Structure formats: structure tokens, C-alpha cells
C-alpha positions as CSV (number, residue, x, y, z in Angstrom):
1,M,98.5,-90.3,79.6
2,S,96.9,-86.9,79.0
3,T,100.2,-85.1,79.7
4,E,101.9,-86.7,76.7
5,K,98.8,-86.0,74.6
6,L,98.8,-82.5,75.8
7,Q,102.5,-81.9,75.0
8,N,102.0,-83.2,71.5
9,A,98.9,-81.1,70.9
10,L,100.7,-78.0,72.3
11,A,103.8,-78.7,70.2
12,N,101.7,-79.1,67.0
13,S,99.3,-76.3,67.8
14,D,96.6,-78.9,67.4
15,T,93.6,-76.9,68.5
16,A,91.0,-79.6,67.7
17,E,92.9,-82.0,70.1
18,L,93.3,-79.3,72.7
19,I,89.5,-78.5,72.6
20,E,88.8,-82.2,73.0
21,L,91.1,-82.4,76.0
22,L,89.3,-79.3,77.5
23,E,86.0,-81.0,77.2
24,D,87.1,-83.3,80.1
25,K,86.3,-81.5,83.4
26,T,88.7,-83.9,85.2
27,L,91.7,-82.6,83.2
28,P,94.1,-81.3,85.8
29,I,93.6,-77.5,86.3
30,E,97.4,-76.9,85.7
31,E,97.0,-78.5,82.2
32,V,93.9,-76.3,81.6
33,Q,96.1,-73.3,82.5
34,A,99.0,-74.5,80.2
35,I,96.6,-74.6,77.3
36,Y,95.1,-71.2,78.0
37,N,98.5,-69.5,78.4
38,A,99.7,-70.9,75.1
39,F,96.5,-70.0,73.2
40,K,95.0,-67.0,75.0
41,N,94.6,-65.3,71.6
42,D,92.5,-68.1,70.2
43,K,88.8,-67.4,70.7
44,L,87.8,-71.1,70.5
45,I,90.3,-72.2,73.0
46,V,89.5,-69.3,75.5
47,G,85.8,-70.2,75.1
48,Q,86.5,-73.8,75.8
49,V,88.7,-73.0,78.8
50,A,85.8,-70.9,80.2
51,M,83.4,-73.8,79.6
52,N,85.8,-76.3,81.4
53,L,86.0,-74.0,84.5
54,S,82.2,-73.8,84.4
55,L,81.7,-77.6,84.2
56,R,84.1,-78.3,87.0
57,T,82.5,-75.9,89.5
58,S,79.4,-76.9,91.3
59,V,77.3,-74.2,92.9
60,Y,76.3,-76.8,95.5
61,E,79.8,-77.9,96.4
62,R,81.5,-74.5,96.0
63,D,84.8,-75.4,97.8
64,K,85.3,-78.6,95.8
65,E,87.2,-77.3,92.9
66,Y,88.7,-74.2,94.5
67,S,92.4,-73.6,93.7
68,P,94.7,-70.5,93.2
69,V,95.1,-71.6,89.6
70,M,91.4,-71.6,89.0
71,V,91.2,-68.0,90.4
72,E,94.2,-66.9,88.2
73,L,92.4,-68.2,85.2
74,L,89.1,-66.5,86.1
75,I,90.9,-63.2,86.6
76,D,92.7,-63.5,83.3
77,I,89.6,-64.5,81.2
78,A,87.6,-61.7,82.7
79,S,89.9,-59.1,81.1
80,N,90.7,-61.1,77.9
81,P,89.2,-59.1,75.0
82,I,89.5,-62.0,72.5
83,D,86.2,-63.7,73.6
84,M,83.5,-61.5,75.1
85,G,81.3,-64.6,75.6
86,A,83.8,-66.3,77.9
87,R,83.1,-63.7,80.5
88,W,79.7,-65.3,81.2
89,A,81.5,-68.3,82.7
90,V,83.6,-66.0,84.9
91,A,80.5,-64.0,86.0
92,K,78.7,-67.2,87.2
93,N,81.6,-68.9,88.9
94,P,81.4,-68.8,92.7
95,H,85.3,-68.8,92.9
96,T,85.6,-65.5,90.9
97,P,87.1,-62.9,93.2
98,V,84.9,-60.0,94.4
99,E,86.9,-57.3,92.6
100,V,86.4,-59.2,89.3
101,L,82.7,-59.5,90.0
102,R,82.6,-55.7,90.7
103,H,84.3,-55.1,87.3
104,L,81.9,-57.4,85.5
105,S,78.9,-55.8,87.2
106,T,79.3,-52.9,84.7
107,D,79.8,-55.1,81.7
108,S,78.0,-54.0,78.5
109,I,76.5,-57.5,78.0
110,N,73.3,-57.9,80.0
111,L,73.8,-61.7,80.4
112,V,77.1,-61.1,82.1
113,R,75.5,-58.7,84.5
114,A,72.7,-61.1,85.1
115,L,75.1,-63.9,86.0
116,V,76.9,-61.6,88.4
117,A,73.5,-60.8,89.9
118,S,72.9,-64.4,90.6
119,N,76.5,-65.2,91.8
120,P,76.5,-66.1,95.5
121,S,79.9,-64.4,95.9
122,T,78.6,-61.0,94.7
123,P,78.5,-58.5,97.6
124,S,75.2,-56.9,98.6
125,D,76.2,-53.3,97.6
126,V,76.7,-54.5,94.0
127,L,73.4,-56.4,94.1
128,E,71.6,-53.2,95.2
129,K,72.8,-51.4,92.1
130,F,71.3,-54.2,89.9
131,F,67.8,-53.5,91.2
132,S,67.5,-50.6,88.8
133,D,69.0,-52.6,85.9
134,E,67.0,-54.3,83.1
135,K,64.7,-57.2,83.9
136,I,67.0,-60.0,82.9
137,V,69.6,-58.7,85.4
138,R,67.2,-57.9,88.2
139,D,65.7,-61.4,87.9
140,G,69.0,-62.9,89.2
141,L,68.6,-61.2,92.6
142,S,65.7,-63.2,93.9
143,G,67.7,-66.4,94.4
144,N,70.9,-64.8,95.6
145,P,71.7,-65.3,99.3
146,N,73.4,-61.9,99.5
147,T,70.5,-59.8,98.2
148,P,69.4,-57.3,100.9
149,P,66.1,-58.2,102.5
150,K,64.5,-54.9,101.6
151,L,64.9,-55.8,97.9
152,L,63.6,-59.3,98.4
153,K,60.5,-57.8,100.0
154,I,59.8,-55.9,96.8
155,L,60.5,-59.0,94.7
156,C,57.8,-60.9,96.6
157,D,55.3,-59.0,94.5
158,D,57.0,-59.5,91.2
159,N,54.7,-60.4,88.2
160,D,57.2,-63.0,87.0
161,K,56.4,-66.4,88.6
162,M,60.1,-67.5,88.2
163,V,61.3,-64.5,90.2
164,R,58.9,-65.4,93.1
165,M,59.9,-69.1,92.7
166,R,63.6,-68.4,93.1
167,L,62.8,-66.2,96.1
168,A,60.6,-69.0,97.6
169,E,63.6,-71.4,97.3
170,N,66.2,-68.9,98.7
171,R,67.4,-70.4,101.9
172,A,69.0,-67.1,103.0
173,A,65.8,-65.0,102.7
174,P,64.2,-64.0,106.0
175,K,61.4,-66.2,107.3
176,E,58.8,-63.5,107.2
177,I,59.4,-62.9,103.4
178,I,59.1,-66.7,102.7
179,S,55.9,-66.8,104.9
180,V,54.3,-64.2,102.5
181,L,55.0,-66.6,99.5
182,V,53.2,-69.5,101.3
183,N,50.0,-67.8,100.3
184,D,51.1,-67.1,96.7
185,N,48.4,-67.6,94.1
186,D,50.7,-69.9,92.1
187,P,50.8,-73.4,93.7
188,D,54.4,-74.1,92.7
189,V,55.6,-70.9,94.4
190,S,53.5,-71.7,97.5
191,K,54.8,-75.3,97.6
192,A,58.4,-74.1,97.4
193,A,57.9,-71.6,100.2
194,I,56.3,-74.3,102.4
195,A,59.3,-76.6,101.7
196,N,61.8,-73.8,102.5
197,L,60.2,-73.1,105.8
198,G,59.9,-76.8,106.6
199,E,63.7,-77.3,106.1
200,R,64.5,-74.6,108.5
201,G,62.6,-76.4,111.3
């Protein structure tokens, strides 16, 4: 059904119809790619493709939507100058290849760097560099499983409750760091740290 709809929309350059199709995260990834390849110079379409990839990827079930086509699209969107904003969707996607994350880690837009900082696929050497970046970027480090323990230790004392909260919920953070947060003066942080330790048994 959607294939016929797609062919007609592509043939007629019906961007409104194509955007509607892209709003469906169950649209086959090959069809998403066909739309992108035909309209990669259309800012609205590129933005909607990025949104589609974002919607279909769960951080909790990271392998669920993985496919070579998804990776190809992420690589292409990362270097597509037509829509700077679409790069945020690439920066946060756990299927984005490491070399693309490295490239985006020097992006001029701080939100893009912030999302790279919180991406569980970002390697620890890139995360270390973010520690001296601006606050919005640094804040993403506390919840990342790849953040080096020496940085997490410093983030334990961060003034921002949300930074300590994400750290308290970080399953990959060393036990001794989480144990410090059990005594945090904010009850929500303390509760999250106790729950984290409890789940480890």
C-alpha cells in the first residue's frame, strides 16, 4: 500500500505527502532512504528523515532497528549542509558510527556536541575532551556509560541536581561513585543512587 503511495508522491514531487509518510516510524527503512535520496536538497524532507530515524531508534533496545541502510543514512545526513538541525538526530542515534560521532564532536552547534556527549556509542577519549566544553555539553557526560570514572568522580560534586541525578542512574558508573551519591543532600538523587546499587545486587 505505502509503496504505491510512495511512488506517486515521488513521481509528483509531493513533499507534503512524503513528509506524512515519513511521520510513520514503521515505514520500511529502504523507503525512507528512497525519499531521502530523491530529496536530499530539500530542508524539510531531510529534517523529517532525521526525525524518522530518531523515532524508530530506542536507546533501550539499541539493536532493534539497526541496519546498514540506517547507518548509510546517518552518515549522509551528518555531512549534508542543507539542514544543520538534522545533525542533532544523527548525534543522538546509538547506531551512528564512531567516526561520524568524532566528526560531530567538533560541531559548531553546542546542542549537537551535547548529544554526542550523551550518546552511548561515543568513545571515552572524545568524552574526555567534552569535559572542558560549555555546560550544556558537559552535562551529557554524567549519564554516559563510557565516561571515564575520573570524570564521573568530579561530576559527583556538580552544583546541578540533574547532572548528579543522571550520574546516580548511570548503571556503568563504579559502585564507589554511586555510593557517594547515596548521601546526596537532594532526596531524589539519593533515592536514585540507592535504587542503582540495589539493582546491582
